[in-house]
C-alpha positions in Angstrom: 0.2 0.0 0.1 3.2 2.6 -0.4 1.8 4.1 -3.1 -1.8 4.2 -2.2 -3.1 7.3 -0.7 -2.7 7.9 2.6 -6.1 7.1 5.2 -7.0 9.3 7.0 -7.6 8.8 10.9 -11.4 8.1 10.1 -10.9 5.8 7.6 -8.3 4.3 9.6 -10.6 3.4 12.4 -13.2 1.9 10.0 -10.7 -0.4 8.4 -9.4 -2.2 11.7 -13.6 -2.0 12.7 -14.3 -3.6 9.2 -11.0 -6.2 10.1 -12.2 -7.1 13.6 -16.0 -7.4 12.1 -15.6 -9.3 9.8 -12.4 -11.9 10.7 -10.5 -11.1 7.0 -6.8 -10.7 7.9 -5.7 -9.2 4.7 -5.5 -5.3 5.4 -5.3 -4.4 1.6 -8.4 -6.7 1.3 -10.4 -4.7 3.6 -9.2 -1.2 2.1 -10.3 -2.8 -1.1 -13.6 -3.8 0.2 -14.3 -0.6 2.2 -13.4 1.3 -0.9 -15.7 -0.4 -3.1 -18.8 0.4 -0.9 -17.4 4.3 -0.4 -16.3 3.8 3.2 -19.8 3.0 4.0 -18.8 0.2 6.9 -22.3 -1.1 7.7 -23.3 -1.3 3.7 -19.4 -3.2 3.3 -19.8 -5.5 7.1 -23.5 -6.5 5.2 -22.0 -7.3 2.1 -18.9 -9.3 2.9 -21.3 -11.1 5.2 -23.5 -12.0 2.7 -20.5 -12.9 0.5 -19.3 -15.5 3.5 -23.2 -16.7 3.7 -22.5 -17.9 0.3 -24.8 -15.0 -1.5 -23.7 -12.9 -4.5 -23.0 -9.3 -3.4 -26.3 -6.6 -4.5 -24.1 -3.5 -4.5 -21.0 -3.7 -6.4 -21.0 -7.2 -8.5 -17.3 -7.9 -9.3 -16.4 -6.5 -12.7 -14.5 -9.2 -14.0 -14.9 -13.0 -14.2 -12.1 -14.4 -11.8 -14.1 -16.6 -8.8 -13.3 -14.9 -5.4 -12.9 -17.3 -2.6 -14.4 -16.1 1.4 -13.4 -17.7 4.2 -14.0 -17.2 7.6 -11.5 -17.5 10.8 -14.0 -19.6 12.9 -15.0 -21.7 9.5 -13.8 -24.5 7.9 -16.4 -24.0 4.8 -14.5 -22.3 1.9 -17.4 -20.1 -0.7 -16.7 -19.1 -4.8 -18.5 -16.2 -5.7 -17.6 -15.7 -9.5 -18.9 -12.6 -11.3 -19.7 -14.3 -14.7 -23.2 -15.2 -15.8 -21.7 -18.4 -17.7 -20.2 -19.8 -14.1 -23.9 -18.9 -12.7 -26.1 -21.1 -14.5 -29.2 -21.0 -14.9 -31.0 -21.8 -11.3 -28.3 -19.5 -10.1 -29.6 -16.7 -11.8 -33.6 -17.7 -11.1 -32.6 -17.2 -7.5 -30.6 -14.6 -7.9 -33.4 -12.0 -9.7 -36.3 -13.8 -7.6 -34.8 -13.4 -4.2 -33.0 -9.6 -5.4 -35.8 -7.6 -4.3 -36.3 -8.4 -1.2 -32.3 -8.6 -0.8 -32.2 -5.2 -1.9 -35.2 -4.2 0.7 -32.9 -5.7 3.7 -30.1 -4.4 3.0 -31.5 -0.7 2.0 -33.2 -0.7 5.6 -30.6 -1.7 7.0 -28.1 0.8 5.6 -30.5 3.5 6.5 -31.1 2.5 9.9 -27.3 1.8 11.0 -26.9 5.2 8.7 -29.0 6.9 11.7 -27.5 5.1 14.5 -24.0 4.4 14.0 -22.7 8.0 14.4 -22.0 7.3 18.1 -21.1 3.7 19.4 -19.8 4.7 22.4 -23.6 6.1 23.4 -24.8 2.7 22.4 -22.7 1.2 25.1 -23.2 4.1 27.7 -27.2 3.3 27.1 -27.0 -0.3 27.6 -25.0 0.2 30.8 -27.9 2.4 32.0 -30.4 0.3 30.8 -28.7 -2.7 32.7 -28.1 -1.2 35.7 -32.1 0.1 35.6 -33.1 -3.5 35.4 -30.5 -5.0 37.0 -28.6 -3.3 39.5 -24.9 -1.8 39.8 -23.7 -5.5 41.2 -21.8 -6.5 38.0 -18.5 -7.3 37.2 -17.4 -3.2 35.8 -18.2 -2.6 32.2 -15.8 -1.4 29.8 -17.1 2.3 29.0 -16.2 2.6 25.1 -16.3 1.0 21.8 -15.8 -2.7 20.8 -12.5 -1.5 18.8 -11.5 0.6 21.7 -11.9 -2.2 24.0 -10.0 -4.5 21.6 -7.0 -2.2 21.5 -6.9 -1.9 24.9 -6.9 -5.9 25.8 -4.0 -5.9 23.0 -1.9 -3.2 24.2 -2.2 -4.3 28.3 -2.0 -8.0 26.8 -5.2 -9.3 29.0 -8.0 -11.7 28.5 -11.3 -9.9 26.7 -14.6 -11.1 27.3 -17.8 -10.4 25.7 -21.4 -10.0 26.6 -24.0 -9.9 23.7 -26.9 -9.4 25.5 -30.6 -10.0 24.1 -33.6 -8.7 26.2 -36.1 -10.9 23.9 -34.0 -14.2 24.9 -36.1 -16.2 27.8 -32.8 -16.7 30.1 -31.4 -13.4 29.7 -33.0 -12.0 32.9 -32.3 -14.9 35.5 -28.6 -14.9 33.7 -27.9 -11.0 34.8 -30.4 -11.5 38.3 -28.3 -14.5 39.3 -24.6 -15.1 37.4 -23.5 -12.0 36.5 -24.7 -11.0 40.4 -21.8 -13.7 41.6 -19.5 -12.0 44.0 -16.5 -14.4 43.3 -17.9 -14.2 39.1 -17.5 -10.5 39.9 -14.1 -10.5 41.5 -12.4 -13.2 38.9 -13.6 -11.0 35.7 -12.3 -7.9 37.3 -9.1 -9.3 37.7 -8.5 -11.3 35.2 -10.4 -9.7 31.6 -10.9 -6.8 30.2 -15.6 -6.7 30.1 -17.2 -5.5 28.0 -21.2 -6.0 26.9 -23.7 -4.2 24.4 -27.2 -5.0 23.5 -27.0 -6.4 20.2 -30.2 -4.7 19.4 -28.4 -1.6 19.2 -26.3 -0.9 16.2 -22.9 -1.5 18.2 -24.0 -4.6 19.8 -25.7 -5.9 16.2 -22.2 -5.3 14.5 -19.9 -7.3 17.5 -23.2 -10.1 16.8 -22.3 -10.4 13.5 -18.9 -10.6 13.5 -19.0 -13.3 16.4 -22.2 -14.8 15.2 -23.6 -16.1 18.3 -26.3 -18.9 18.1 -28.1 -18.7 21.9 -28.3 -16.6 24.3 -26.7 -15.7 27.5 -23.6 -15.5 24.7 -20.0 -14.6 26.5 -17.5 -14.7 24.0 -13.6 -15.1 25.5 -10.8 -13.6 23.5 -7.0 -12.9 23.8 -4.5 -12.4 21.7 -2.7 -15.1 19.5 0.1 -14.9 17.1 -0.3 -11.3 17.5 -4.1 -10.9 16.3 -7.2 -10.5 18.8 -8.4 -14.4 18.4 -11.9 -16.0 20.0 -10.6 -18.6 21.8 -14.0 -19.6 23.7 -17.7 -19.4 23.1 -19.9 -19.7 25.7 -23.7 -19.8 24.9 -26.7 -20.5 27.0 -27.6 -20.2 30.8 -25.3 -21.3 33.3 -24.8 -21.3 37.0 -21.8 -19.2 38.6 -20.3 -22.1 39.6 -20.5 -23.3 36.2 -19.8 -20.2 34.4 -16.8 -19.5 37.0 -14.6 -23.0 36.4 -15.2 -22.5 32.7 -14.0 -19.2 32.7 -10.8 -20.6 34.9 -10.0 -23.5 32.6 -10.3 -20.9 29.4 -8.4 -18.2 30.6 -5.6 -21.3 31.8 -5.4 -23.3 28.7 -4.5 -19.3 26.6 -2.6 -18.0 29.6 0.4 -19.3 27.7 -0.4 -17.3 24.5 -0.1 -13.9 26.8 3.3 -15.4 28.8 4.9 -15.5 25.2 3.2 -12.1 24.3 4.4 -10.7 27.4 8.0 -12.3 27.2 8.1 -11.1 23.8 6.6 -7.4 24.2 9.3 -7.5 27.2 12.1 -8.3 25.1 11.2 -5.6 22.7 10.9 -3.1 25.2 14.5 -4.0 26.5 16.0 -4.2 23.2 14.3 -0.2 22.7 15.4 0.7 25.9 19.1 -0.8 24.9 18.7 1.0 21.7 18.0 4.4 23.5 20.5 4.3 26.1 23.1 3.2 23.1 21.6 6.5 21.2 21.9 8.6 24.6 25.2 7.1 24.6 26.6 8.4 21.4 24.9 11.5 21.1 26.8 12.4 24.5 29.5 11.3 23.2 29.0 13.1 20.4 27.8 16.5 22.5 31.4 15.6 23.8 33.6 15.6 21.3 31.2 18.2 19.4 32.0 20.4 23.2 35.7 19.8 22.9 36.2 20.7 19.3 34.4 23.7 20.4 37.2 24.2 22.6 39.8 23.8 20.5 38.5 25.4 17.9 38.2 28.7 19.7 41.6 28.2 21.4 42.7 27.6 17.9 41.1 31.1 17.1 41.7 32.8 20.1 45.6 31.7 19.2 44.8 33.0 15.8 43.8 36.4 17.1 47.1 36.6 19.3 49.0 35.8 17.0 47.5 38.2 14.3 47.2 40.9 16.8 51.0 40.3 17.1 51.5 40.6 14.0 49.4 43.7 13.1 51.9 45.9 16.3 55.0 44.5 14.8 53.5 46.2 11.5 52.1 49.1 12.7 55.8 49.4 14.9 57.4 48.5 11.9 55.5 51.4 9.9 56.0 53.9 12.7 59.8 53.3 12.2 59.8 53.7 9.1 57.6 57.1 9.0 59.8 58.4 11.8 63.2 58.0 9.4 61.4 59.7 6.6 60.4 62.4 9.2 64.1 62.4 10.3 65.6 62.6 6.5 62.9 65.2 5.9 62.8 67.9 8.7 66.7 67.6 8.6 66.5 70.0 5.8 64.2 72.5 7.6 66.8 72.9 10.4 68.8 76.4 9.4 72.6 77.1 9.2 74.5 77.1 12.9 74.7 81.3 13.4 78.7 82.5 13.7 79.3 82.6 17.4 79.8 87.0 16.6 76.2 87.2 15.6 74.6 89.5 17.8 71.2 87.4 18.2 73.1 84.2 18.6 72.4 82.0 21.8 74.3 79.2 22.9 72.0 75.8 23.6 73.5 72.8 25.6 70.9 69.5 25.2 71.1 66.4 27.4 69.5 63.9 25.9 68.3 60.9 28.5 71.3 58.5 27.7 73.4 61.0 28.8 74.7 62.6 25.6 75.7 66.3 25.7 74.6 68.4 22.5 75.6 71.7 22.0 74.4 74.5 19.0 73.8 77.6 18.5 70.9 79.5 17.4 69.4 82.4 16.6 67.2 84.0 19.1 64.3 84.9 16.3 64.3 81.5 15.2 60.8 80.1 15.7 61.2 76.9 18.4 60.4 74.2 16.4 64.2 74.2 15.0 65.5 73.6 18.2 62.8 70.3 18.2 63.8 69.3 14.6 67.6 69.6 15.9 66.7 67.0 18.8 64.3 64.8 16.7 66.5 64.2 13.9 69.9 62.9 16.5 70.2 59.2 16.0 70.3 59.0 19.9 67.4 61.2 20.8 64.0 59.1 21.5 61.3 59.4 19.2 58.8 61.5 21.4 59.9 63.6 24.3 59.5 67.0 25.8 62.5 69.7 26.1 62.4 71.6 29.8 64.1 73.7 31.5 65.8 72.6 34.8 65.2 75.4 36.9 62.2 77.1 37.6 61.6 73.6 35.7 59.3 74.3 32.3 57.9 72.7 29.4 58.9 74.5 26.2 56.4 74.4 23.4 58.6 73.7 20.6 56.9 70.5 19.0 54.4 71.6 15.9 51.0 70.0 16.1 47.6 71.2 14.8 46.8 73.5 17.4 50.7 75.2 17.7 51.7 74.9 14.1 54.7 77.7 14.4 55.9 77.4 17.7 57.1 80.7 19.6 60.7 81.9 19.3 63.8 81.4 21.6 63.5 85.3 22.4 59.9 85.4 23.2 60.3 82.4 25.5 62.5 84.2 27.4 65.8 81.9 26.7 69.1 84.2 27.8 72.2 84.1 25.4 73.4 80.4 27.4 70.7 77.6 28.9 71.1 74.2 29.1 68.0 72.1 28.5 67.2 68.8 29.1 65.1 66.1 26.8 62.6 64.0 28.6 61.6 60.3 27.2 57.6 59.9 26.9 58.3 56.5 26.1 60.4 55.5 28.8 
C-alpha cells in the first residue's frame, strides 16, 4: 500500500473495525472492500457477510471473471463467488432475480437504519449500561465504557483477556442470567481481576455489528478473546444459561489454557521493550559522546581562533611599529633639511643651547633667538640618540618648552619670546620611557 493514498484517521478506524467485524486478516483486502462501498462500513460489513454466507453481492458485483474465495477464521467452509453469468447458471440467475427485491429491501433498510444510529457507538454502550443497571442493579462486573474496537485495542495493548457479553432482552434466559449469574461475587471478582469486560445489546447498531462478527447461536452469549500470534482471536464461546459456579469453572479453564499465549506475548513485548531501552540508551550514550566531542572540538576551535587572533594582533602591532619606525626615519630625513645653518659665534642674535639627552649624551648648538622653537625640536628629533617622543624642559624653574609643532600650535614661539638667555642648558624628557 506504499503507492496508495494515505488514509485519514477516520478511515483508519473504519479499516480496523471492519477487519475485527469480518475476521478478514488481509488489510489490503479490507481496504479494497471498504473503497468498493465508498467507506460505508455498515454496507461493506453486511455485503461481506452476505458473501460469506454464499449470497452474491448486490452492491458492487465484481467486474472481472475471476472467482473470489471467501473464508471466515471460525468457519471451515469455503465459498466461491463468481461474477460471470456463465458460471452462475440458469438456476443461480433465477434464484438471484427472484430474491433480489427482498435482499435489496432488507439491505437498504439496514443501511438506512445503520446510517441513522452508527454515528455514536459509544452512546450505544453507555445506553446499554444505564438500561442494564436500571433493570438489574449495579452489582455486576465492571463494564468497559467504550466501543468494541477500543476495548480490543486496550486488551491487546494491556495483554489482558477480553470477555464479551452480548445481551438480548428477548431471550427467555437473559433475565435470570443477569439477576443471578452476573451478580455472583466470586464471578465478579474473577472477571474484574483477569479480564476486560465489554457488553452491549444486540438491538443497538454497535451490538449488532459485534454479533455479526462473533456469529452467536444462542443467548446468554459470552466470548473470550485473547491475543494470539499478534491478532485478537476468539478462543471460547459460552452459550446458554449457566450457574455461577459452572461459568466460573469454565472461565478459569479457558484462561488457564490460553494463558500461555499472553505469557509469550508479554515475554516478546518485554524483550522488544528491553531491546528498545538498550537501543535508546546506546543512542543517548552516542549522543552524549557526540556532544562531548563537539564541545571538545568547539573548545579546540575557539582556542585555535584565540591563538590565531593573538598572533595576528602581534603581527599587526609589529607591522604598525615597523611602519612607525619607517615613518620616523622618513621624517628625520625630511626635517633635517628644515634646520637652519648654525649662526656664527659673534652674531648679535646668537644664543648658545646645551642639550642633555636621556642616555647622557650632551649636545651643543647655536641658534638665532629670532628663530621658532620648532628648529630646536627638529634638531633634537633628528639626532640618532634622541627618543622618538619627547619634551624639552628647563631645569630651574622647571617648565616645558612648547617647541613641537602641532595642529593647535603649527608655529611655536621664538627663543626670545620664551625668554631664553644667551646661554641655556635644556633637558630632553623621554615620553616613551
